[in-house]
A tleap script that builds the chain and sets N, CA, C and O, in Angstrom:
source leaprc.protein.ff14SB
mol = sequence {
  NMET LEU ASP HIE PHE GLY ALA GLU ASP VAL
  GLY SER LEU GLU VAL THR ILE ASN ALA ALA
  PRO GLY ASP GLU HIE ASP THR GLU PRO GLU
  ASP ASP LEU VAL LYS ASN TRP LEU ILE THR
  ILE GLU ASN THR TRP SER LEU MET THR SER
  PRO THR GLY VAL ALA THR PHE ALA SER VAL
  PRO ALA GLY THR LEU SER VAL ILE ALA VAL
  ARG GLY GLU LYS ARG LEU GLY PRO GLU ARG
  ALA VAL VAL GLU SER GLY GLY ARG LYS HIE
  LEU ALA ILE GLU ILE PRO PRO PRO CARG
}
set mol.1.N position { 1.558 4.214 10.241 }
set mol.1.CA position { 1.544 3.873 11.671 }
set mol.1.C position { 2.944 3.741 12.179 }
set mol.1.O position { 3.191 4.358 13.216 }
set mol.2.N position { 3.806 3.114 11.685 }
set mol.2.CA position { 5.271 3.127 11.903 }
set mol.2.C position { 5.847 4.425 12.129 }
set mol.2.O position { 6.510 4.670 13.137 }
set mol.3.N position { 5.632 5.205 11.283 }
set mol.3.CA position { 6.123 6.614 11.273 }
set mol.3.C position { 5.417 7.288 12.441 }
set mol.3.O position { 6.065 8.137 13.052 }
set mol.4.N position { 4.273 7.043 12.798 }
set mol.4.CA position { 3.524 7.720 13.975 }
set mol.4.C position { 4.259 7.385 15.190 }
set mol.4.O position { 4.515 8.279 15.996 }
set mol.5.N position { 4.654 6.075 15.416 }
set mol.5.CA position { 5.293 5.622 16.662 }
set mol.5.C position { 6.760 5.806 16.527 }
set mol.5.O position { 7.476 5.261 17.368 }
set mol.6.N position { 7.271 6.473 15.619 }
set mol.6.CA position { 8.846 6.723 15.648 }
set mol.6.C position { 9.661 5.632 15.378 }
set mol.6.O position { 10.808 5.547 15.816 }
set mol.7.N position { 9.073 4.704 14.605 }
set mol.7.CA position { 9.974 3.540 14.351 }
set mol.7.C position { 10.943 4.137 13.113 }
set mol.7.O position { 10.547 4.939 12.267 }
set mol.8.N position { 12.251 3.591 13.186 }
set mol.8.CA position { 13.358 4.176 12.474 }
set mol.8.C position { 13.847 3.218 11.303 }
set mol.8.O position { 14.409 3.641 10.293 }
set mol.9.N position { 13.592 1.979 11.533 }
set mol.9.CA position { 13.984 1.038 10.402 }
set mol.9.C position { 13.013 0.686 9.516 }
set mol.9.O position { 12.478 -0.422 9.536 }
set mol.10.N position { 12.709 1.668 8.630 }
set mol.10.CA position { 11.341 1.503 7.860 }
set mol.10.C position { 11.741 1.791 6.335 }
set mol.10.O position { 12.708 2.524 6.130 }
set mol.11.N position { 11.124 1.314 5.394 }
set mol.11.CA position { 11.268 1.661 4.057 }
set mol.11.C position { 9.693 1.700 3.520 }
set mol.11.O position { 8.742 1.548 4.286 }
set mol.12.N position { 9.564 1.918 2.132 }
set mol.12.CA position { 8.306 1.807 1.524 }
set mol.12.C position { 8.291 0.788 0.461 }
set mol.12.O position { 9.318 0.428 -0.114 }
set mol.13.N position { 7.121 0.327 0.205 }
set mol.13.CA position { 6.944 -0.907 -0.827 }
set mol.13.C position { 5.666 -0.544 -1.631 }
set mol.13.O position { 4.564 -0.329 -1.126 }
set mol.14.N position { 5.986 -0.504 -3.037 }
set mol.14.CA position { 4.889 -0.227 -4.007 }
set mol.14.C position { 4.639 -1.527 -4.691 }
set mol.14.O position { 5.640 -2.012 -5.219 }
set mol.15.N position { 3.509 -2.215 -4.803 }
set mol.15.CA position { 3.159 -3.285 -5.298 }
set mol.15.C position { 2.059 -3.051 -6.335 }
set mol.15.O position { 0.971 -2.557 -6.040 }
set mol.16.N position { 2.437 -3.467 -7.671 }
set mol.16.CA position { 1.742 -3.553 -8.860 }
set mol.16.C position { 1.148 -4.776 -9.276 }
set mol.16.O position { 1.870 -5.772 -9.248 }
set mol.17.N position { 0.035 -4.888 -9.637 }
set mol.17.CA position { -0.682 -6.346 -10.147 }
set mol.17.C position { -0.743 -5.991 -11.645 }
set mol.17.O position { -1.370 -5.029 -12.089 }
set mol.18.N position { -0.084 -6.797 -12.320 }
set mol.18.CA position { -0.195 -6.780 -13.924 }
set mol.18.C position { -0.784 -8.069 -14.460 }
set mol.18.O position { -0.533 -9.195 -14.032 }
set mol.19.N position { -1.539 -7.778 -15.378 }
set mol.19.CA position { -2.088 -8.856 -16.358 }
set mol.19.C position { -1.112 -9.025 -17.549 }
set mol.19.O position { -0.644 -8.043 -18.125 }
set mol.20.N position { -0.834 -10.228 -17.882 }
set mol.20.CA position { 0.038 -10.790 -19.017 }
set mol.20.C position { -0.644 -9.995 -20.379 }
set mol.20.O position { -1.847 -10.004 -20.642 }
set mol.21.N position { 0.305 -9.379 -21.092 }
set mol.21.CA position { -0.304 -8.493 -22.354 }
set mol.21.C position { -0.799 -9.734 -23.367 }
set mol.21.O position { -0.130 -10.739 -23.606 }
set mol.22.N position { -1.968 -9.465 -23.841 }
set mol.22.CA position { -2.546 -10.242 -24.962 }
set mol.22.C position { -3.228 -11.536 -24.418 }
set mol.22.O position { -3.829 -12.249 -25.221 }
set mol.23.N position { -3.163 -11.908 -22.987 }
set mol.23.CA position { -3.929 -12.898 -22.497 }
set mol.23.C position { -5.311 -12.730 -22.326 }
set mol.23.O position { -5.838 -11.655 -22.040 }
set mol.24.N position { -6.009 -13.989 -22.532 }
set mol.24.CA position { -7.528 -13.756 -22.149 }
set mol.24.C position { -7.702 -14.072 -20.746 }
set mol.24.O position { -7.253 -15.128 -20.302 }
set mol.25.N position { -8.334 -13.218 -19.990 }
set mol.25.CA position { -8.604 -13.366 -18.461 }
set mol.25.C position { -10.021 -13.223 -18.335 }
set mol.25.O position { -10.439 -12.071 -18.225 }
set mol.26.N position { -10.834 -14.154 -18.330 }
set mol.26.CA position { -12.168 -14.259 -17.965 }
set mol.26.C position { -13.023 -13.102 -18.829 }
set mol.26.O position { -14.058 -12.591 -18.402 }
set mol.27.N position { -12.431 -12.795 -20.065 }
set mol.27.CA position { -13.119 -11.861 -20.780 }
set mol.27.C position { -13.079 -10.450 -20.244 }
set mol.27.O position { -13.602 -9.543 -20.891 }
set mol.28.N position { -12.429 -10.207 -18.991 }
set mol.28.CA position { -12.460 -8.768 -18.551 }
set mol.28.C position { -11.392 -7.971 -19.074 }
set mol.28.O position { -10.296 -8.490 -19.286 }
set mol.29.N position { -11.618 -6.694 -19.313 }
set mol.29.CA position { -10.601 -5.817 -19.680 }
set mol.29.C position { -9.604 -5.798 -18.886 }
set mol.29.O position { -9.893 -6.169 -17.748 }
set mol.30.N position { -8.320 -5.448 -19.084 }
set mol.30.CA position { -7.076 -5.509 -18.408 }
set mol.30.C position { -7.128 -4.734 -17.188 }
set mol.30.O position { -6.628 -5.152 -16.143 }
set mol.31.N position { -7.869 -3.324 -17.309 }
set mol.31.CA position { -8.082 -2.397 -16.362 }
set mol.31.C position { -8.977 -2.954 -15.477 }
set mol.31.O position { -8.880 -2.505 -14.335 }
set mol.32.N position { -9.847 -3.820 -15.659 }
set mol.32.CA position { -10.701 -4.299 -14.497 }
set mol.32.C position { -9.938 -5.533 -13.856 }
set mol.32.O position { -10.356 -5.909 -12.761 }
set mol.33.N position { -9.035 -6.095 -14.332 }
set mol.33.CA position { -8.143 -7.119 -13.845 }
set mol.33.C position { -7.419 -6.841 -12.757 }
set mol.33.O position { -7.252 -7.562 -11.773 }
set mol.34.N position { -6.909 -5.556 -13.006 }
set mol.34.CA position { -5.873 -5.007 -11.999 }
set mol.34.C position { -6.221 -4.330 -10.845 }
set mol.34.O position { -5.485 -4.182 -9.870 }
set mol.35.N position { -7.526 -3.856 -10.986 }
set mol.35.CA position { -8.077 -3.046 -9.850 }
set mol.35.C position { -8.676 -3.892 -8.681 }
set mol.35.O position { -9.079 -5.033 -8.909 }
set mol.36.N position { -8.735 -3.365 -7.478 }
set mol.36.CA position { -9.541 -3.995 -6.448 }
set mol.36.C position { -9.027 -5.098 -5.795 }
set mol.36.O position { -9.800 -5.872 -5.231 }
set mol.37.N position { -7.532 -5.328 -5.789 }
set mol.37.CA position { -7.015 -6.509 -5.192 }
set mol.37.C position { -6.703 -5.984 -3.807 }
set mol.37.O position { -6.255 -4.843 -3.692 }
set mol.38.N position { -6.923 -6.786 -2.701 }
set mol.38.CA position { -6.471 -6.609 -1.439 }
set mol.38.C position { -4.995 -7.016 -1.355 }
set mol.38.O position { -4.638 -8.176 -1.562 }
set mol.39.N position { -4.176 -6.056 -1.054 }
set mol.39.CA position { -2.773 -6.478 -0.926 }
set mol.39.C position { -2.417 -6.417 0.719 }
set mol.39.O position { -2.611 -5.453 1.459 }
set mol.40.N position { -1.922 -7.538 1.028 }
set mol.40.CA position { -1.630 -7.813 2.595 }
set mol.40.C position { -0.022 -8.026 2.739 }
set mol.40.O position { 0.652 -8.715 1.973 }
set mol.41.N position { 0.400 -7.405 3.712 }
set mol.41.CA position { 1.819 -7.567 3.964 }
set mol.41.C position { 1.915 -8.264 5.247 }
set mol.41.O position { 1.123 -7.928 6.129 }
set mol.42.N position { 2.718 -9.130 5.465 }
set mol.42.CA position { 3.043 -10.056 6.699 }
set mol.42.C position { 1.671 -10.219 7.328 }
set mol.42.O position { 1.571 -10.215 8.555 }
set mol.43.N position { 0.799 -10.336 6.688 }
set mol.43.CA position { -0.703 -10.797 7.429 }
set mol.43.C position { -1.026 -9.690 8.444 }
set mol.43.O position { -1.588 -9.966 9.504 }
set mol.44.N position { -0.658 -8.394 8.109 }
set mol.44.CA position { -0.704 -7.355 9.030 }
set mol.44.C position { -1.400 -6.102 8.523 }
set mol.44.O position { -2.439 -5.648 9.002 }
set mol.45.N position { -0.671 -5.555 7.432 }
set mol.45.CA position { -1.016 -4.362 6.902 }
set mol.45.C position { -1.783 -4.576 5.366 }
set mol.45.O position { -1.294 -5.294 4.494 }
set mol.46.N position { -2.907 -3.916 5.224 }
set mol.46.CA position { -3.549 -4.444 3.888 }
set mol.46.C position { -3.845 -3.051 3.221 }
set mol.46.O position { -3.889 -2.041 3.924 }
set mol.47.N position { -4.012 -3.008 2.118 }
set mol.47.CA position { -4.337 -1.824 1.078 }
set mol.47.C position { -5.076 -2.540 -0.221 }
set mol.47.O position { -4.783 -3.645 -0.676 }
set mol.48.N position { -6.035 -1.704 -0.674 }
set mol.48.CA position { -6.560 -1.836 -2.076 }
set mol.48.C position { -5.748 -1.403 -3.207 }
set mol.48.O position { -4.974 -0.455 -3.074 }
set mol.49.N position { -5.849 -1.929 -4.137 }
set mol.49.CA position { -4.989 -1.679 -5.457 }
set mol.49.C position { -5.878 -0.279 -6.011 }
set mol.49.O position { -7.055 -0.183 -5.664 }
set mol.50.N position { -5.396 0.551 -6.688 }
set mol.50.CA position { -5.805 1.603 -7.476 }
set mol.50.C position { -6.325 1.105 -8.635 }
set mol.50.O position { -6.051 -0.053 -8.949 }
set mol.51.N position { -7.163 1.907 -9.457 }
set mol.51.CA position { -7.738 1.518 -10.681 }
set mol.51.C position { -6.777 1.132 -11.676 }
set mol.51.O position { -7.087 0.492 -12.681 }
set mol.52.N position { -5.372 1.596 -11.347 }
set mol.52.CA position { -4.246 1.106 -12.238 }
set mol.52.C position { -3.511 -0.112 -11.717 }
set mol.52.O position { -2.529 -0.582 -12.291 }
set mol.53.N position { -4.076 -0.641 -10.509 }
set mol.53.CA position { -3.322 -1.910 -10.051 }
set mol.53.C position { -2.115 -1.656 -9.012 }
set mol.53.O position { -1.238 -2.492 -8.798 }
set mol.54.N position { -2.182 -0.476 -8.435 }
set mol.54.CA position { -1.035 0.028 -7.452 }
set mol.54.C position { -1.557 0.112 -6.194 }
set mol.54.O position { -2.661 0.598 -5.946 }
set mol.55.N position { -0.647 -0.439 -5.229 }
set mol.55.CA position { -0.844 -0.136 -3.878 }
set mol.55.C position { 0.267 0.359 -3.314 }
set mol.55.O position { 1.274 -0.340 -3.431 }
set mol.56.N position { 0.369 1.452 -2.688 }
set mol.56.CA position { 1.681 1.993 -2.152 }
set mol.56.C position { 1.790 2.095 -0.588 }
set mol.56.O position { 1.117 2.915 0.036 }
set mol.57.N position { 2.650 1.243 0.007 }
set mol.57.CA position { 2.936 1.184 1.713 }
set mol.57.C position { 3.858 2.387 1.726 }
set mol.57.O position { 4.927 2.314 1.120 }
set mol.58.N position { 3.539 3.405 2.326 }
set mol.58.CA position { 4.568 4.404 2.555 }
set mol.58.C position { 5.512 3.937 3.586 }
set mol.58.O position { 6.682 4.284 3.422 }
set mol.59.N position { 5.253 3.274 4.535 }
set mol.59.CA position { 6.135 2.992 5.828 }
set mol.59.C position { 5.981 1.605 6.281 }
set mol.59.O position { 5.026 1.275 6.984 }
set mol.60.N position { 6.922 0.754 5.890 }
set mol.60.CA position { 6.894 -0.806 6.329 }
set mol.60.C position { 8.212 -1.062 6.925 }
set mol.60.O position { 9.166 -0.362 6.589 }
set mol.61.N position { 8.339 -1.995 7.769 }
set mol.61.CA position { 9.418 -2.417 8.378 }
set mol.61.C position { 10.434 -2.926 7.372 }
set mol.61.O position { 10.126 -3.548 6.355 }
set mol.62.N position { 11.673 -2.610 7.738 }
set mol.62.CA position { 12.715 -3.163 6.576 }
set mol.62.C position { 12.948 -4.474 6.707 }
set mol.62.O position { 12.831 -4.838 7.877 }
set mol.63.N position { 13.214 -5.268 6.004 }
set mol.63.CA position { 13.569 -6.629 6.021 }
set mol.63.C position { 12.761 -7.438 4.800 }
set mol.63.O position { 12.165 -6.846 3.900 }
set mol.64.N position { 12.831 -8.715 4.907 }
set mol.64.CA position { 12.037 -9.575 3.839 }
set mol.64.C position { 10.729 -9.762 4.385 }
set mol.64.O position { 10.494 -10.223 5.501 }
set mol.65.N position { 9.720 -9.304 3.370 }
set mol.65.CA position { 8.304 -9.349 3.755 }
set mol.65.C position { 7.591 -10.271 2.887 }
set mol.65.O position { 7.903 -10.431 1.706 }
set mol.66.N position { 6.646 -10.873 3.458 }
set mol.66.CA position { 5.565 -11.701 2.734 }
set mol.66.C position { 4.465 -10.849 2.194 }
set mol.66.O position { 3.893 -10.045 2.931 }
set mol.67.N position { 4.126 -10.999 0.868 }
set mol.67.CA position { 3.115 -10.213 0.271 }
set mol.67.C position { 1.971 -11.049 -0.400 }
set mol.67.O position { 2.311 -11.869 -1.252 }
set mol.68.N position { 0.843 -10.932 -0.136 }
set mol.68.CA position { -0.292 -11.761 -0.835 }
set mol.68.C position { -1.278 -10.708 -1.473 }
set mol.68.O position { -1.515 -9.622 -0.943 }
set mol.69.N position { -1.781 -11.096 -2.554 }
set mol.69.CA position { -2.798 -10.459 -3.242 }
set mol.69.C position { -4.255 -11.265 -3.225 }
set mol.69.O position { -4.294 -12.412 -3.672 }
set mol.70.N position { -5.167 -10.779 -2.821 }
set mol.70.CA position { -6.430 -11.353 -2.814 }
set mol.70.C position { -7.702 -10.606 -3.498 }
set mol.70.O position { -7.965 -9.437 -3.217 }
set mol.71.N position { -8.428 -11.323 -4.365 }
set mol.71.CA position { -9.584 -10.632 -5.043 }
set mol.71.C position { -10.434 -11.693 -5.398 }
set mol.71.O position { -10.235 -12.522 -6.285 }
set mol.72.N position { -11.636 -11.586 -4.450 }
set mol.72.CA position { -12.759 -12.581 -4.507 }
set mol.72.C position { -12.113 -14.064 -4.212 }
set mol.72.O position { -11.569 -14.216 -3.119 }
set mol.73.N position { -12.144 -15.036 -5.029 }
set mol.73.CA position { -11.703 -16.303 -4.663 }
set mol.73.C position { -10.126 -16.415 -5.176 }
set mol.73.O position { -9.395 -17.366 -4.900 }
set mol.74.N position { -9.752 -15.300 -5.949 }
set mol.74.CA position { -8.282 -15.632 -6.397 }
set mol.74.C position { -7.291 -15.041 -5.479 }
set mol.74.O position { -7.444 -14.000 -4.839 }
set mol.75.N position { -6.288 -15.792 -5.482 }
set mol.75.CA position { -5.082 -15.434 -4.511 }
set mol.75.C position { -3.941 -15.588 -5.207 }
set mol.75.O position { -3.702 -16.583 -5.891 }
set mol.76.N position { -3.045 -14.442 -5.047 }
set mol.76.CA position { -1.594 -14.525 -5.685 }
set mol.76.C position { -0.577 -14.390 -4.551 }
set mol.76.O position { -0.693 -13.560 -3.649 }
set mol.77.N position { 0.355 -15.201 -4.651 }
set mol.77.CA position { 1.564 -15.234 -3.677 }
set mol.77.C position { 1.379 -16.298 -2.735 }
set mol.77.O position { 0.483 -17.114 -2.947 }
set mol.78.N position { 2.070 -16.391 -1.775 }
set mol.78.CA position { 2.815 -15.244 -1.329 }
set mol.78.C position { 4.211 -15.022 -2.121 }
set mol.78.O position { 4.954 -15.860 -2.631 }
set mol.79.N position { 4.313 -13.680 -2.056 }
set mol.79.CA position { 5.657 -13.092 -2.832 }
set mol.79.C position { 6.674 -12.663 -1.778 }
set mol.79.O position { 6.242 -12.424 -0.650 }
set mol.80.N position { 7.777 -12.559 -1.987 }
set mol.80.CA position { 8.759 -11.966 -1.015 }
set mol.80.C position { 9.274 -10.627 -1.485 }
set mol.80.O position { 9.625 -10.509 -2.659 }
set mol.81.N position { 9.345 -9.558 -0.603 }
set mol.81.CA position { 9.920 -8.284 -1.041 }
set mol.81.C position { 11.020 -7.895 -0.005 }
set mol.81.O position { 10.726 -7.908 1.191 }
set mol.82.N position { 12.055 -7.611 -0.342 }
set mol.82.CA position { 13.173 -7.215 0.470 }
set mol.82.C position { 13.240 -5.630 0.506 }
set mol.82.O position { 13.699 -4.965 -0.423 }
set mol.83.N position { 12.749 -5.120 1.639 }
set mol.83.CA position { 12.847 -3.686 1.741 }
set mol.83.C position { 13.888 -3.168 2.540 }
set mol.83.O position { 14.035 -3.590 3.687 }
set mol.84.N position { 14.592 -2.344 2.092 }
set mol.84.CA position { 15.928 -1.786 2.880 }
set mol.84.C position { 15.322 -0.503 3.647 }
set mol.84.O position { 14.325 0.104 3.257 }
set mol.85.N position { 16.095 -0.172 4.829 }
set mol.85.CA position { 15.777 0.932 5.566 }
set mol.85.C position { 16.012 2.236 4.697 }
set mol.85.O position { 17.019 2.435 4.018 }
set mol.86.N position { 14.931 3.094 4.820 }
set mol.86.CA position { 15.000 4.161 4.000 }
set mol.86.C position { 15.028 4.066 2.574 }
set mol.86.O position { 15.295 5.071 1.915 }
set mol.87.N position { 14.744 2.803 1.940 }
set mol.87.CA position { 14.619 2.696 0.679 }
set mol.87.C position { 13.104 2.441 0.169 }
set mol.87.O position { 12.188 2.246 0.967 }
set mol.88.N position { 12.918 2.462 -1.298 }
set mol.88.CA position { 11.770 2.243 -1.959 }
set mol.88.C position { 11.946 0.978 -2.645 }
set mol.88.O position { 12.875 0.759 -3.422 }
set mol.89.N position { 10.904 0.031 -2.300 }
set mol.89.CA position { 11.024 -1.293 -3.053 }
set mol.89.C position { 9.682 -1.331 -3.972 }
set mol.89.O position { 8.578 -1.065 -3.497 }
set mol.90.N position { 9.853 -1.635 -5.138 }
set mol.90.CA position { 8.740 -2.220 -6.075 }
set mol.90.C position { 8.773 -3.522 -6.384 }
set mol.90.O position { 9.798 -4.088 -6.764 }
set mol.91.N position { 7.483 -4.170 -6.222 }
set mol.91.CA position { 7.159 -5.527 -6.403 }
set mol.91.C position { 6.161 -5.665 -7.400 }
set mol.91.O position { 5.052 -5.241 -7.075 }
set mol.92.N position { 6.292 -6.207 -8.657 }
set mol.92.CA position { 5.244 -6.512 -9.585 }
set mol.92.C position { 4.665 -8.050 -9.515 }
set mol.92.O position { 5.498 -8.937 -9.706 }
set mol.93.N position { 3.546 -8.368 -9.302 }
set mol.93.CA position { 2.658 -9.568 -9.150 }
set mol.93.C position { 1.960 -9.774 -10.467 }
set mol.93.O position { 1.074 -9.000 -10.830 }
set mol.94.N position { 2.333 -10.777 -11.170 }
set mol.94.CA position { 1.593 -10.998 -12.344 }
set mol.94.C position { 0.266 -12.018 -12.115 }
set mol.94.O position { 0.225 -13.003 -11.378 }
set mol.95.N position { -0.678 -11.541 -12.871 }
set mol.95.CA position { -1.785 -12.458 -12.948 }
set mol.95.C position { -1.640 -13.659 -13.955 }
set mol.95.O position { -1.489 -13.531 -15.170 }
set mol.96.N position { -1.705 -14.787 -13.297 }
set mol.96.CA position { -1.385 -15.842 -14.407 }
set mol.96.C position { -2.529 -16.278 -15.279 }
set mol.96.O position { -3.614 -16.420 -14.714 }
set mol.97.N position { -2.453 -16.518 -16.594 }
set mol.97.CA position { -3.477 -16.805 -17.603 }
set mol.97.C position { -4.472 -17.829 -16.889 }
set mol.97.O position { -4.069 -18.509 -15.946 }
set mol.98.N position { -5.542 -17.906 -17.276 }
set mol.98.CA position { -6.664 -18.862 -16.831 }
set mol.98.C position { -6.186 -20.393 -17.380 }
set mol.98.O position { -5.674 -20.615 -18.478 }
set mol.99.N position { -6.431 -21.200 -16.528 }
set mol.99.CA position { -5.958 -22.543 -17.101 }
set mol.99.C position { -7.245 -23.301 -17.900 }
set mol.99.O position { -7.080 -24.397 -18.435 }
savepdb mol mol.pdb
quit
């Protein structure tokens, strides 16, 4: 949308959801743990993660952005991502082991 309206101070952000290797997470396979998270930036833009746990926002405003991940009753974040104009930022969010 930012590209459509001609915004110039933009970058891209790729968010990856990761499950800690070897941890037991509700007996779900790791692939099931990382897919279908709703990733929201600045309480404005949202995407679902792919089956591999990735959501790519091709055009976001440059600056420090707040990122949250929600799936069912689970919420991860907020995390901070600093996106530079014209740059591509990668943010990895870890699923903590169950308590």
